[in-house]
N, CA, C, O and CB atoms as a CASP TS submission, in Angstrom:
PFRMAT TS
TARGET T0000
AUTHOR 0000-0000-0000
METHOD Language model
MODEL 1
PARENT N/A
ATOM      1  N   MET     1      -6.165  -5.630  31.555  1.00  0.00           N
ATOM      2  CA  MET     1      -5.420  -6.284  30.493  1.00  0.00           C
ATOM      3  C   MET     1      -4.455  -5.263  29.905  1.00  0.00           C
ATOM      4  O   MET     1      -4.867  -4.193  29.459  1.00  0.00           O
ATOM      5  CB  MET     1      -6.374  -6.866  29.396  1.00  0.00           C
ATOM      6  N   ARG     2      -3.187  -5.595  29.908  1.00  0.00           N
ATOM      7  CA  ARG     2      -2.182  -4.711  29.311  1.00  0.00           C
ATOM      8  C   ARG     2      -1.757  -5.287  27.961  1.00  0.00           C
ATOM      9  O   ARG     2      -1.330  -6.437  27.863  1.00  0.00           O
ATOM     10  CB  ARG     2      -0.943  -4.540  30.259  1.00  0.00           C
ATOM     11  N   VAL     3      -1.886  -4.456  26.924  1.00  0.00           N
ATOM     12  CA  VAL     3      -1.424  -4.789  25.575  1.00  0.00           C
ATOM     13  C   VAL     3      -0.588  -3.621  25.077  1.00  0.00           C
ATOM     14  O   VAL     3      -0.459  -2.610  25.769  1.00  0.00           O
ATOM     15  CB  VAL     3      -2.629  -5.087  24.600  1.00  0.00           C
ATOM     16  N   ARG     4      -0.022  -3.748  23.890  1.00  0.00           N
ATOM     17  CA  ARG     4       0.857  -2.684  23.386  1.00  0.00           C
ATOM     18  C   ARG     4       0.135  -1.350  23.210  1.00  0.00           C
ATOM     19  O   ARG     4       0.771  -0.297  23.268  1.00  0.00           O
ATOM     20  CB  ARG     4       1.462  -3.103  22.063  1.00  0.00           C
ATOM     21  N   ALA     5      -1.182  -1.376  22.997  1.00  0.00           N
ATOM     22  CA  ALA     5      -1.953  -0.138  22.830  1.00  0.00           C
ATOM     23  C   ALA     5      -2.265   0.548  24.157  1.00  0.00           C
ATOM     24  O   ALA     5      -2.743   1.682  24.165  1.00  0.00           O
ATOM     25  CB  ALA     5      -3.247  -0.433  22.102  1.00  0.00           C
ATOM     26  N   GLY     6      -2.000  -0.129  25.289  1.00  0.00           N
ATOM     27  CA  GLY     6      -2.272   0.470  26.597  1.00  0.00           C
ATOM     28  C   GLY     6      -2.865  -0.540  27.560  1.00  0.00           C
ATOM     29  O   GLY     6      -2.796  -1.750  27.343  1.00  0.00           O
ATOM     30  N   GLU     7      -3.452  -0.015  28.634  1.00  0.00           N
ATOM     31  CA  GLU     7      -4.060  -0.862  29.652  1.00  0.00           C
ATOM     32  C   GLU     7      -5.559  -0.631  29.659  1.00  0.00           C
ATOM     33  O   GLU     7      -6.019   0.511  29.651  1.00  0.00           O
ATOM     34  CB  GLU     7      -3.455  -0.581  31.047  1.00  0.00           C
ATOM     35  N   PHE     8      -6.327  -1.725  29.674  1.00  0.00           N
ATOM     36  CA  PHE     8      -7.777  -1.656  29.568  1.00  0.00           C
ATOM     37  C   PHE     8      -8.425  -2.566  30.601  1.00  0.00           C
ATOM     38  O   PHE     8      -7.895  -3.631  30.919  1.00  0.00           O
ATOM     39  CB  PHE     8      -8.236  -2.036  28.154  1.00  0.00           C
ATOM     40  N   ASP     9      -9.576  -2.142  31.123  1.00  0.00           N
ATOM     41  CA  ASP     9     -10.433  -3.053  31.860  1.00  0.00           C
ATOM     42  C   ASP     9     -11.124  -3.902  30.804  1.00  0.00           C
ATOM     43  O   ASP     9     -11.722  -3.367  29.870  1.00  0.00           O
ATOM     44  CB  ASP     9     -11.471  -2.286  32.793  1.00  0.00           C
ATOM     45  N   ALA    10     -11.048  -5.217  30.945  1.00  0.00           N
ATOM     46  CA  ALA    10     -11.579  -6.084  29.896  1.00  0.00           C
ATOM     47  C   ALA    10     -12.303  -7.289  30.481  1.00  0.00           C
ATOM     48  O   ALA    10     -11.990  -7.761  31.574  1.00  0.00           O
ATOM     49  CB  ALA    10     -10.459  -6.549  28.977  1.00  0.00           C
ATOM     50  N   PHE    11     -13.277  -7.768  29.720  1.00  0.00           N
ATOM     51  CA  PHE    11     -13.973  -9.003  30.035  1.00  0.00           C
ATOM     52  C   PHE    11     -13.239 -10.140  29.339  1.00  0.00           C
ATOM     53  O   PHE    11     -12.871 -10.016  28.171  1.00  0.00           O
ATOM     54  CB  PHE    11     -15.473  -8.942  29.601  1.00  0.00           C
ATOM     55  N   LYS    12     -13.024 -11.241  30.041  1.00  0.00           N
ATOM     56  CA  LYS    12     -12.390 -12.413  29.444  1.00  0.00           C
ATOM     57  C   LYS    12     -13.491 -13.370  29.000  1.00  0.00           C
ATOM     58  O   LYS    12     -14.316 -13.801  29.806  1.00  0.00           O
ATOM     59  CB  LYS    12     -11.405 -13.109  30.451  1.00  0.00           C
ATOM     60  N   LEU    13     -13.493 -13.694  27.716  1.00  0.00           N
ATOM     61  CA  LEU    13     -14.481 -14.600  27.136  1.00  0.00           C
ATOM     62  C   LEU    13     -13.740 -15.839  26.635  1.00  0.00           C
ATOM     63  O   LEU    13     -12.784 -15.724  25.868  1.00  0.00           O
ATOM     64  CB  LEU    13     -15.288 -13.906  25.974  1.00  0.00           C
ATOM     65  N   LYS    14     -14.177 -17.011  27.062  1.00  0.00           N
ATOM     66  CA  LYS    14     -13.495 -18.241  26.692  1.00  0.00           C
ATOM     67  C   LYS    14     -14.468 -19.169  25.986  1.00  0.00           C
ATOM     68  O   LYS    14     -15.605 -19.347  26.424  1.00  0.00           O
ATOM     69  CB  LYS    14     -12.888 -18.927  27.931  1.00  0.00           C
ATOM     70  N   TRP    15     -14.012 -19.759  24.891  1.00  0.00           N
ATOM     71  CA  TRP    15     -14.831 -20.650  24.090  1.00  0.00           C
ATOM     72  C   TRP    15     -14.046 -21.930  23.864  1.00  0.00           C
ATOM     73  O   TRP    15     -12.873 -21.878  23.494  1.00  0.00           O
ATOM     74  CB  TRP    15     -15.241 -19.990  22.739  1.00  0.00           C
ATOM     75  N   GLN    16     -14.674 -23.079  24.079  1.00  0.00           N
ATOM     76  CA  GLN    16     -14.034 -24.370  23.864  1.00  0.00           C
ATOM     77  C   GLN    16     -14.968 -25.261  23.069  1.00  0.00           C
ATOM     78  O   GLN    16     -16.185 -25.207  23.243  1.00  0.00           O
ATOM     79  CB  GLN    16     -13.652 -25.034  25.207  1.00  0.00           C
ATOM     80  N   SER    17     -14.399 -26.083  22.196  1.00  0.00           N
ATOM     81  CA  SER    17     -15.220 -27.045  21.459  1.00  0.00           C
ATOM     82  C   SER    17     -14.365 -28.252  21.095  1.00  0.00           C
ATOM     83  O   SER    17     -13.136 -28.189  21.073  1.00  0.00           O
ATOM     84  CB  SER    17     -15.835 -26.398  20.182  1.00  0.00           C
ATOM     85  N   GLY    18     -15.048 -29.337  20.814  1.00  0.00           N
ATOM     86  CA  GLY    18     -14.389 -30.531  20.316  1.00  0.00           C
ATOM     87  C   GLY    18     -14.750 -30.707  18.852  1.00  0.00           C
ATOM     88  O   GLY    18     -15.777 -30.207  18.393  1.00  0.00           O
ATOM     89  N   TRP    19     -13.910 -31.413  18.127  1.00  0.00           N
ATOM     90  CA  TRP    19     -14.189 -31.612  16.709  1.00  0.00           C
ATOM     91  C   TRP    19     -13.761 -33.010  16.273  1.00  0.00           C
ATOM     92  O   TRP    19     -12.931 -33.653  16.915  1.00  0.00           O
ATOM     93  CB  TRP    19     -13.475 -30.546  15.862  1.00  0.00           C
ATOM     94  N   LEU    20     -14.342 -33.458  15.178  1.00  0.00           N
ATOM     95  CA  LEU    20     -14.036 -34.740  14.557  1.00  0.00           C
ATOM     96  C   LEU    20     -14.080 -34.516  13.053  1.00  0.00           C
ATOM     97  O   LEU    20     -15.109 -34.100  12.520  1.00  0.00           O
ATOM     98  CB  LEU    20     -15.042 -35.874  15.011  1.00  0.00           C
ATOM     99  N   ASP    21     -12.969 -34.789  12.357  1.00  0.00           N
ATOM    100  CA  ASP    21     -12.961 -34.546  10.910  1.00  0.00           C
ATOM    101  C   ASP    21     -13.387 -35.806  10.150  1.00  0.00           C
ATOM    102  O   ASP    21     -13.641 -36.849  10.752  1.00  0.00           O
ATOM    103  CB  ASP    21     -11.555 -34.090  10.445  1.00  0.00           C
ATOM    104  N   THR    22     -13.460 -35.696   8.838  1.00  0.00           N
ATOM    105  CA  THR    22     -13.952 -36.793   8.010  1.00  0.00           C
ATOM    106  C   THR    22     -13.021 -38.000   7.986  1.00  0.00           C
ATOM    107  O   THR    22     -13.434 -39.082   7.568  1.00  0.00           O
ATOM    108  CB  THR    22     -14.168 -36.307   6.613  1.00  0.00           C
ATOM    109  N   LYS    23     -11.766 -37.836   8.428  1.00  0.00           N
ATOM    110  CA  LYS    23     -10.812 -38.949   8.467  1.00  0.00           C
ATOM    111  C   LYS    23     -10.753 -39.611   9.842  1.00  0.00           C
ATOM    112  O   LYS    23      -9.955 -40.522  10.061  1.00  0.00           O
ATOM    113  CB  LYS    23      -9.426 -38.460   8.076  1.00  0.00           C
ATOM    114  N   GLY    24     -11.602 -39.150  10.773  1.00  0.00           N
ATOM    115  CA  GLY    24     -11.662 -39.748  12.090  1.00  0.00           C
ATOM    116  C   GLY    24     -10.742 -39.127  13.126  1.00  0.00           C
ATOM    117  O   GLY    24     -10.678 -39.603  14.260  1.00  0.00           O
ATOM    118  N   PHE    25     -10.025 -38.064  12.752  1.00  0.00           N
ATOM    119  CA  PHE    25      -9.169 -37.371  13.712  1.00  0.00           C
ATOM    120  C   PHE    25     -10.018 -36.433  14.561  1.00  0.00           C
ATOM    121  O   PHE    25     -10.934 -35.782  14.059  1.00  0.00           O
ATOM    122  CB  PHE    25      -8.042 -36.585  12.987  1.00  0.00           C
ATOM    123  N   SER    26      -9.705 -36.372  15.854  1.00  0.00           N
ATOM    124  CA  SER    26     -10.470 -35.501  16.741  1.00  0.00           C
ATOM    125  C   SER    26      -9.520 -34.624  17.547  1.00  0.00           C
ATOM    126  O   SER    26      -8.320 -34.889  17.625  1.00  0.00           O
ATOM    127  CB  SER    26     -11.375 -36.331  17.682  1.00  0.00           C
ATOM    128  N   GLY    27     -10.068 -33.599  18.133  1.00  0.00           N
ATOM    129  CA  GLY    27      -9.273 -32.700  18.951  1.00  0.00           C
ATOM    130  C   GLY    27     -10.147 -31.638  19.573  1.00  0.00           C
ATOM    131  O   GLY    27     -11.374 -31.734  19.574  1.00  0.00           O
ATOM    132  N   THR    28      -9.493 -30.628  20.100  1.00  0.00           N
ATOM    133  CA  THR    28     -10.215 -29.525  20.718  1.00  0.00           C
ATOM    134  C   THR    28      -9.703 -28.195  20.169  1.00  0.00           C
ATOM    135  O   THR    28      -8.563 -28.073  19.721  1.00  0.00           O
ATOM    136  CB  THR    28     -10.069 -29.570  22.255  1.00  0.00           C
ATOM    137  N   THR    29     -10.566 -27.238  20.221  1.00  0.00           N
ATOM    138  CA  THR    29     -10.240 -25.860  19.876  1.00  0.00           C
ATOM    139  C   THR    29     -10.589 -25.002  21.081  1.00  0.00           C
ATOM    140  O   THR    29     -11.668 -25.138  21.657  1.00  0.00           O
ATOM    141  CB  THR    29     -11.007 -25.383  18.585  1.00  0.00           C
ATOM    142  N   GLU    30      -9.677 -24.121  21.461  1.00  0.00           N
ATOM    143  CA  GLU    30      -9.932 -23.211  22.582  1.00  0.00           C
ATOM    144  C   GLU    30      -9.551 -21.801  22.156  1.00  0.00           C
ATOM    145  O   GLU    30      -8.424 -21.542  21.735  1.00  0.00           O
ATOM    146  CB  GLU    30      -9.136 -23.642  23.862  1.00  0.00           C
ATOM    147  N   SER    31     -10.512 -20.903  22.274  1.00  0.00           N
ATOM    148  CA  SER    31     -10.283 -19.490  21.962  1.00  0.00           C
ATOM    149  C   SER    31     -10.553 -18.660  23.203  1.00  0.00           C
ATOM    150  O   SER    31     -11.509 -18.920  23.934  1.00  0.00           O
ATOM    151  CB  SER    31     -11.179 -19.019  20.781  1.00  0.00           C
ATOM    152  N   THR    32      -9.715 -17.665  23.442  1.00  0.00           N
ATOM    153  CA  THR    32      -9.920 -16.729  24.539  1.00  0.00           C
ATOM    154  C   THR    32      -9.834 -15.322  23.977  1.00  0.00           C
ATOM    155  O   THR    32      -8.910 -14.988  23.235  1.00  0.00           O
ATOM    156  CB  THR    32      -8.876 -16.947  25.682  1.00  0.00           C
ATOM    157  N   TYR    33     -10.818 -14.500  24.344  1.00  0.00           N
ATOM    158  CA  TYR    33     -10.875 -13.112  23.888  1.00  0.00           C
ATOM    159  C   TYR    33     -10.984 -12.199  25.100  1.00  0.00           C
ATOM    160  O   TYR    33     -11.653 -12.537  26.077  1.00  0.00           O
ATOM    161  CB  TYR    33     -12.070 -12.886  22.915  1.00  0.00           C
ATOM    162  N   TRP    34     -10.331 -11.047  25.040  1.00  0.00           N
ATOM    163  CA  TRP    34     -10.467 -10.017  26.058  1.00  0.00           C
ATOM    164  C   TRP    34     -11.110  -8.817  25.373  1.00  0.00           C
ATOM    165  O   TRP    34     -10.507  -8.187  24.504  1.00  0.00           O
ATOM    166  CB  TRP    34      -9.074  -9.645  26.716  1.00  0.00           C
ATOM    167  N   TYR    35     -12.347  -8.508  25.776  1.00  0.00           N
ATOM    168  CA  TYR    35     -13.097  -7.397  25.208  1.00  0.00           C
ATOM    169  C   TYR    35     -13.059  -6.218  26.167  1.00  0.00           C
ATOM    170  O   TYR    35     -13.397  -6.354  27.343  1.00  0.00           O
ATOM    171  CB  TYR    35     -14.556  -7.810  24.907  1.00  0.00           C
ATOM    172  N   ALA    36     -12.642  -5.051  25.658  1.00  0.00           N
ATOM    173  CA  ALA    36     -12.563  -3.833  26.461  1.00  0.00           C
ATOM    174  C   ALA    36     -13.658  -2.866  26.007  1.00  0.00           C
ATOM    175  O   ALA    36     -13.583  -2.331  24.901  1.00  0.00           O
ATOM    176  CB  ALA    36     -11.152  -3.173  26.339  1.00  0.00           C
ATOM    177  N   PRO    37     -14.673  -2.635  26.843  1.00  0.00           N
ATOM    178  CA  PRO    37     -15.736  -1.707  26.460  1.00  0.00           C
ATOM    179  C   PRO    37     -15.225  -0.303  26.120  1.00  0.00           C
ATOM    180  O   PRO    37     -15.760   0.343  25.219  1.00  0.00           O
ATOM    181  CB  PRO    37     -16.746  -1.614  27.574  1.00  0.00           C
ATOM    182  N   SER    38     -14.206   0.170  26.822  1.00  0.00           N
ATOM    183  CA  SER    38     -13.713   1.524  26.552  1.00  0.00           C
ATOM    184  C   SER    38     -13.082   1.648  25.164  1.00  0.00           C
ATOM    185  O   SER    38     -13.078   2.732  24.580  1.00  0.00           O
ATOM    186  CB  SER    38     -12.699   1.926  27.611  1.00  0.00           C
ATOM    187  N   ALA    39     -12.552   0.552  24.636  1.00  0.00           N
ATOM    188  CA  ALA    39     -11.984   0.550  23.286  1.00  0.00           C
ATOM    189  C   ALA    39     -13.010   0.102  22.251  1.00  0.00           C
ATOM    190  O   ALA    39     -12.799   0.240  21.046  1.00  0.00           O
ATOM    191  CB  ALA    39     -10.756  -0.357  23.228  1.00  0.00           C
ATOM    192  N   ARG    40     -14.143  -0.447  22.752  1.00  0.00           N
ATOM    193  CA  ARG    40     -15.180  -1.006  21.882  1.00  0.00           C
ATOM    194  C   ARG    40     -14.611  -2.078  20.968  1.00  0.00           C
ATOM    195  O   ARG    40     -14.988  -2.181  19.800  1.00  0.00           O
ATOM    196  CB  ARG    40     -15.830   0.098  21.048  1.00  0.00           C
ATOM    197  N   ALA    41     -13.694  -2.882  21.515  1.00  0.00           N
ATOM    198  CA  ALA    41     -13.003  -3.873  20.678  1.00  0.00           C
ATOM    199  C   ALA    41     -12.428  -4.999  21.523  1.00  0.00           C
ATOM    200  O   ALA    41     -12.258  -4.870  22.735  1.00  0.00           O
ATOM    201  CB  ALA    41     -11.885  -3.207  19.866  1.00  0.00           C
ATOM    202  N   VAL    42     -12.136  -6.098  20.853  1.00  0.00           N
ATOM    203  CA  VAL    42     -11.337  -7.160  21.451  1.00  0.00           C
ATOM    204  C   VAL    42      -9.898  -6.662  21.423  1.00  0.00           C
ATOM    205  O   VAL    42      -9.373  -6.334  20.359  1.00  0.00           O
ATOM    206  CB  VAL    42     -11.506  -8.547  20.683  1.00  0.00           C
ATOM    207  N   VAL    43      -9.254  -6.604  22.595  1.00  0.00           N
ATOM    208  CA  VAL    43      -7.893  -6.073  22.656  1.00  0.00           C
ATOM    209  C   VAL    43      -6.840  -7.172  22.617  1.00  0.00           C
ATOM    210  O   VAL    43      -5.663  -6.902  22.380  1.00  0.00           O
ATOM    211  CB  VAL    43      -7.715  -5.246  23.908  1.00  0.00           C
ATOM    212  N   LYS    44      -7.264  -8.416  22.850  1.00  0.00           N
ATOM    213  CA  LYS    44      -6.332  -9.538  22.756  1.00  0.00           C
ATOM    214  C   LYS    44      -7.125 -10.802  22.489  1.00  0.00           C
ATOM    215  O   LYS    44      -8.251 -10.958  22.959  1.00  0.00           O
ATOM    216  CB  LYS    44      -5.481  -9.681  24.053  1.00  0.00           C
ATOM    217  N   SER    45      -6.512 -11.715  21.716  1.00  0.00           N
ATOM    218  CA  SER    45      -7.134 -13.020  21.496  1.00  0.00           C
ATOM    219  C   SER    45      -6.058 -14.092  21.421  1.00  0.00           C
ATOM    220  O   SER    45      -4.926 -13.831  21.013  1.00  0.00           O
ATOM    221  CB  SER    45      -7.989 -13.016  20.206  1.00  0.00           C
ATOM    222  N   GLU    46      -6.429 -15.291  21.820  1.00  0.00           N
ATOM    223  CA  GLU    46      -5.541 -16.452  21.745  1.00  0.00           C
ATOM    224  C   GLU    46      -6.341 -17.616  21.179  1.00  0.00           C
ATOM    225  O   GLU    46      -7.521 -17.774  21.491  1.00  0.00           O
ATOM    226  CB  GLU    46      -4.935 -16.811  23.153  1.00  0.00           C
ATOM    227  N   LEU    47      -5.696 -18.431  20.346  1.00  0.00           N
ATOM    228  CA  LEU    47      -6.336 -19.588  19.735  1.00  0.00           C
ATOM    229  C   LEU    47      -5.424 -20.789  19.879  1.00  0.00           C
ATOM    230  O   LEU    47      -4.241 -20.725  19.546  1.00  0.00           O
ATOM    231  CB  LEU    47      -6.668 -19.325  18.248  1.00  0.00           C
ATOM    232  N   TRP    48      -5.976 -21.880  20.373  1.00  0.00           N
ATOM    233  CA  TRP    48      -5.235 -23.139  20.523  1.00  0.00           C
ATOM    234  C   TRP    48      -6.034 -24.251  19.868  1.00  0.00           C
ATOM    235  O   TRP    48      -7.211 -24.430  20.181  1.00  0.00           O
ATOM    236  CB  TRP    48      -4.961 -23.466  22.028  1.00  0.00           C
ATOM    237  N   ILE    49      -5.416 -25.001  18.963  1.00  0.00           N
ATOM    238  CA  ILE    49      -6.038 -26.136  18.302  1.00  0.00           C
ATOM    239  C   ILE    49      -5.137 -27.342  18.521  1.00  0.00           C
ATOM    240  O   ILE    49      -3.919 -27.253  18.360  1.00  0.00           O
ATOM    241  CB  ILE    49      -6.269 -25.860  16.774  1.00  0.00           C
ATOM    242  N   THR    50      -5.736 -28.471  18.889  1.00  0.00           N
ATOM    243  CA  THR    50      -4.970 -29.689  19.130  1.00  0.00           C
ATOM    244  C   THR    50      -3.997 -29.957  17.978  1.00  0.00           C
ATOM    245  O   THR    50      -4.384 -29.955  16.809  1.00  0.00           O
ATOM    246  CB  THR    50      -5.918 -30.887  19.319  1.00  0.00           C
ATOM    247  N   GLY    51      -2.740 -30.184  18.326  1.00  0.00           N
ATOM    248  CA  GLY    51      -1.735 -30.552  17.330  1.00  0.00           C
ATOM    249  C   GLY    51      -1.147 -29.398  16.544  1.00  0.00           C
ATOM    250  O   GLY    51      -0.363 -29.623  15.621  1.00  0.00           O
ATOM    251  N   GLN    52      -1.503 -28.172  16.883  1.00  0.00           N
ATOM    252  CA  GLN    52      -0.979 -27.013  16.163  1.00  0.00           C
ATOM    253  C   GLN    52      -0.415 -26.008  17.158  1.00  0.00           C
ATOM    254  O   GLN    52      -0.842 -25.970  18.312  1.00  0.00           O
ATOM    255  CB  GLN    52      -2.080 -26.356  15.290  1.00  0.00           C
ATOM    256  N   PRO    53       0.551 -25.188  16.715  1.00  0.00           N
ATOM    257  CA  PRO    53       1.058 -24.159  17.625  1.00  0.00           C
ATOM    258  C   PRO    53      -0.018 -23.124  17.925  1.00  0.00           C
ATOM    259  O   PRO    53      -0.915 -22.895  17.114  1.00  0.00           O
ATOM    260  CB  PRO    53       2.297 -23.474  17.027  1.00  0.00           C
ATOM    261  N   GLY    54       0.076 -22.509  19.082  1.00  0.00           N
ATOM    262  CA  GLY    54      -0.884 -21.484  19.473  1.00  0.00           C
ATOM    263  C   GLY    54      -0.719 -20.211  18.655  1.00  0.00           C
ATOM    264  O   GLY    54       0.301 -20.007  17.996  1.00  0.00           O
ATOM    265  N   ASN    55      -1.733 -19.367  18.708  1.00  0.00           N
ATOM    266  CA  ASN    55      -1.733 -18.117  17.964  1.00  0.00           C
ATOM    267  C   ASN    55      -2.306 -17.035  18.882  1.00  0.00           C
ATOM    268  O   ASN    55      -3.348 -17.235  19.506  1.00  0.00           O
ATOM    269  CB  ASN    55      -2.561 -18.240  16.627  1.00  0.00           C
ATOM    270  N   ALA    56      -1.629 -15.900  18.961  1.00  0.00           N
ATOM    271  CA  ALA    56      -2.110 -14.788  19.790  1.00  0.00           C
ATOM    272  C   ALA    56      -2.039 -13.485  18.993  1.00  0.00           C
ATOM    273  O   ALA    56      -1.120 -13.271  18.203  1.00  0.00           O
ATOM    274  CB  ALA    56      -1.277 -14.673  21.103  1.00  0.00           C
ATOM    275  N   CYS    57      -3.022 -12.629  19.219  1.00  0.00           N
ATOM    276  CA  CYS    57      -3.069 -11.303  18.594  1.00  0.00           C
ATOM    277  C   CYS    57      -3.414 -10.290  19.671  1.00  0.00           C
ATOM    278  O   CYS    57      -4.147 -10.596  20.611  1.00  0.00           O
ATOM    279  CB  CYS    57      -4.110 -11.253  17.419  1.00  0.00           C
ATOM    280  N   GLU    58      -2.880  -9.077  19.531  1.00  0.00           N
ATOM    281  CA  GLU    58      -3.241  -8.022  20.477  1.00  0.00           C
ATOM    282  C   GLU    58      -3.306  -6.682  19.772  1.00  0.00           C
ATOM    283  O   GLU    58      -2.667  -6.465  18.742  1.00  0.00           O
ATOM    284  CB  GLU    58      -2.239  -7.964  21.638  1.00  0.00           C
ATOM    285  N   LEU    59      -4.093  -5.786  20.353  1.00  0.00           N
ATOM    286  CA  LEU    59      -4.259  -4.440  19.832  1.00  0.00           C
ATOM    287  C   LEU    59      -2.971  -3.645  20.045  1.00  0.00           C
ATOM    288  O   LEU    59      -2.433  -3.620  21.152  1.00  0.00           O
ATOM    289  CB  LEU    59      -5.459  -3.734  20.507  1.00  0.00           C
ATOM    290  N   VAL    60      -2.477  -2.997  18.994  1.00  0.00           N
ATOM    291  CA  VAL    60      -1.245  -2.217  19.127  1.00  0.00           C
ATOM    292  C   VAL    60      -1.513  -0.720  19.178  1.00  0.00           C
ATOM    293  O   VAL    60      -0.712   0.029  19.736  1.00  0.00           O
ATOM    294  CB  VAL    60      -0.306  -2.525  17.979  1.00  0.00           C
ATOM    295  N   GLU    61      -2.630  -0.272  18.604  1.00  0.00           N
ATOM    296  CA  GLU    61      -3.032   1.127  18.742  1.00  0.00           C
ATOM    297  C   GLU    61      -4.497   1.250  18.355  1.00  0.00           C
ATOM    298  O   GLU    61      -5.037   0.404  17.642  1.00  0.00           O
ATOM    299  CB  GLU    61      -2.143   2.064  17.866  1.00  0.00           C
ATOM    300  N   PHE    62      -5.128   2.308  18.829  1.00  0.00           N
ATOM    301  CA  PHE    62      -6.526   2.525  18.468  1.00  0.00           C
ATOM    302  C   PHE    62      -6.885   3.993  18.620  1.00  0.00           C
ATOM    303  O   PHE    62      -6.223   4.754  19.327  1.00  0.00           O
ATOM    304  CB  PHE    62      -7.454   1.655  19.330  1.00  0.00           C
ATOM    305  N   GLN    63      -7.955   4.362  17.933  1.00  0.00           N
ATOM    306  CA  GLN    63      -8.500   5.708  18.053  1.00  0.00           C
ATOM    307  C   GLN    63     -10.001   5.580  17.871  1.00  0.00           C
ATOM    308  O   GLN    63     -10.465   5.100  16.836  1.00  0.00           O
ATOM    309  CB  GLN    63      -7.864   6.704  17.001  1.00  0.00           C
ATOM    310  N   LEU    64     -10.765   6.005  18.871  1.00  0.00           N
ATOM    311  CA  LEU    64     -12.216   5.938  18.773  1.00  0.00           C
ATOM    312  C   LEU    64     -12.727   6.970  17.781  1.00  0.00           C
ATOM    313  O   LEU    64     -12.260   8.108  17.752  1.00  0.00           O
ATOM    314  CB  LEU    64     -12.861   6.151  20.145  1.00  0.00           C
ATOM    315  N   GLN    65     -13.694   6.557  16.970  1.00  0.00           N
ATOM    316  CA  GLN    65     -14.327   7.466  16.021  1.00  0.00           C
ATOM    317  C   GLN    65     -15.678   7.898  16.600  1.00  0.00           C
ATOM    318  O   GLN    65     -16.335   7.118  17.289  1.00  0.00           O
ATOM    319  CB  GLN    65     -14.502   6.787  14.614  1.00  0.00           C
ATOM    320  N   PRO    66     -16.090   9.129  16.325  1.00  0.00           N
ATOM    321  CA  PRO    66     -17.391   9.601  16.859  1.00  0.00           C
ATOM    322  C   PRO    66     -18.556   8.826  16.268  1.00  0.00           C
ATOM    323  O   PRO    66     -19.710   9.092  16.605  1.00  0.00           O
ATOM    324  CB  PRO    66     -17.580  11.099  16.575  1.00  0.00           C
TER
END
C-alpha cells in the first residue's frame, strides 16, 4: 500500500453492514482499512454510505515511539 507517508505491506480489512433508520430509510455502509504492522497503524481508510459522498483518509507521516 502506497500512501503519502511511504510504502507499507498492509492487511486489507473490509467491513459492510446494512441499516434502517427510524423513518424507514435503508442503505449500506462499507468501510475498508489497510493496517500496516510495521507502522502499527491503519495507513489508509475509506468509508462509503448509501446516498453520501465517499470519504478517504491516509497516513501522511509517522514516527514509531519506543
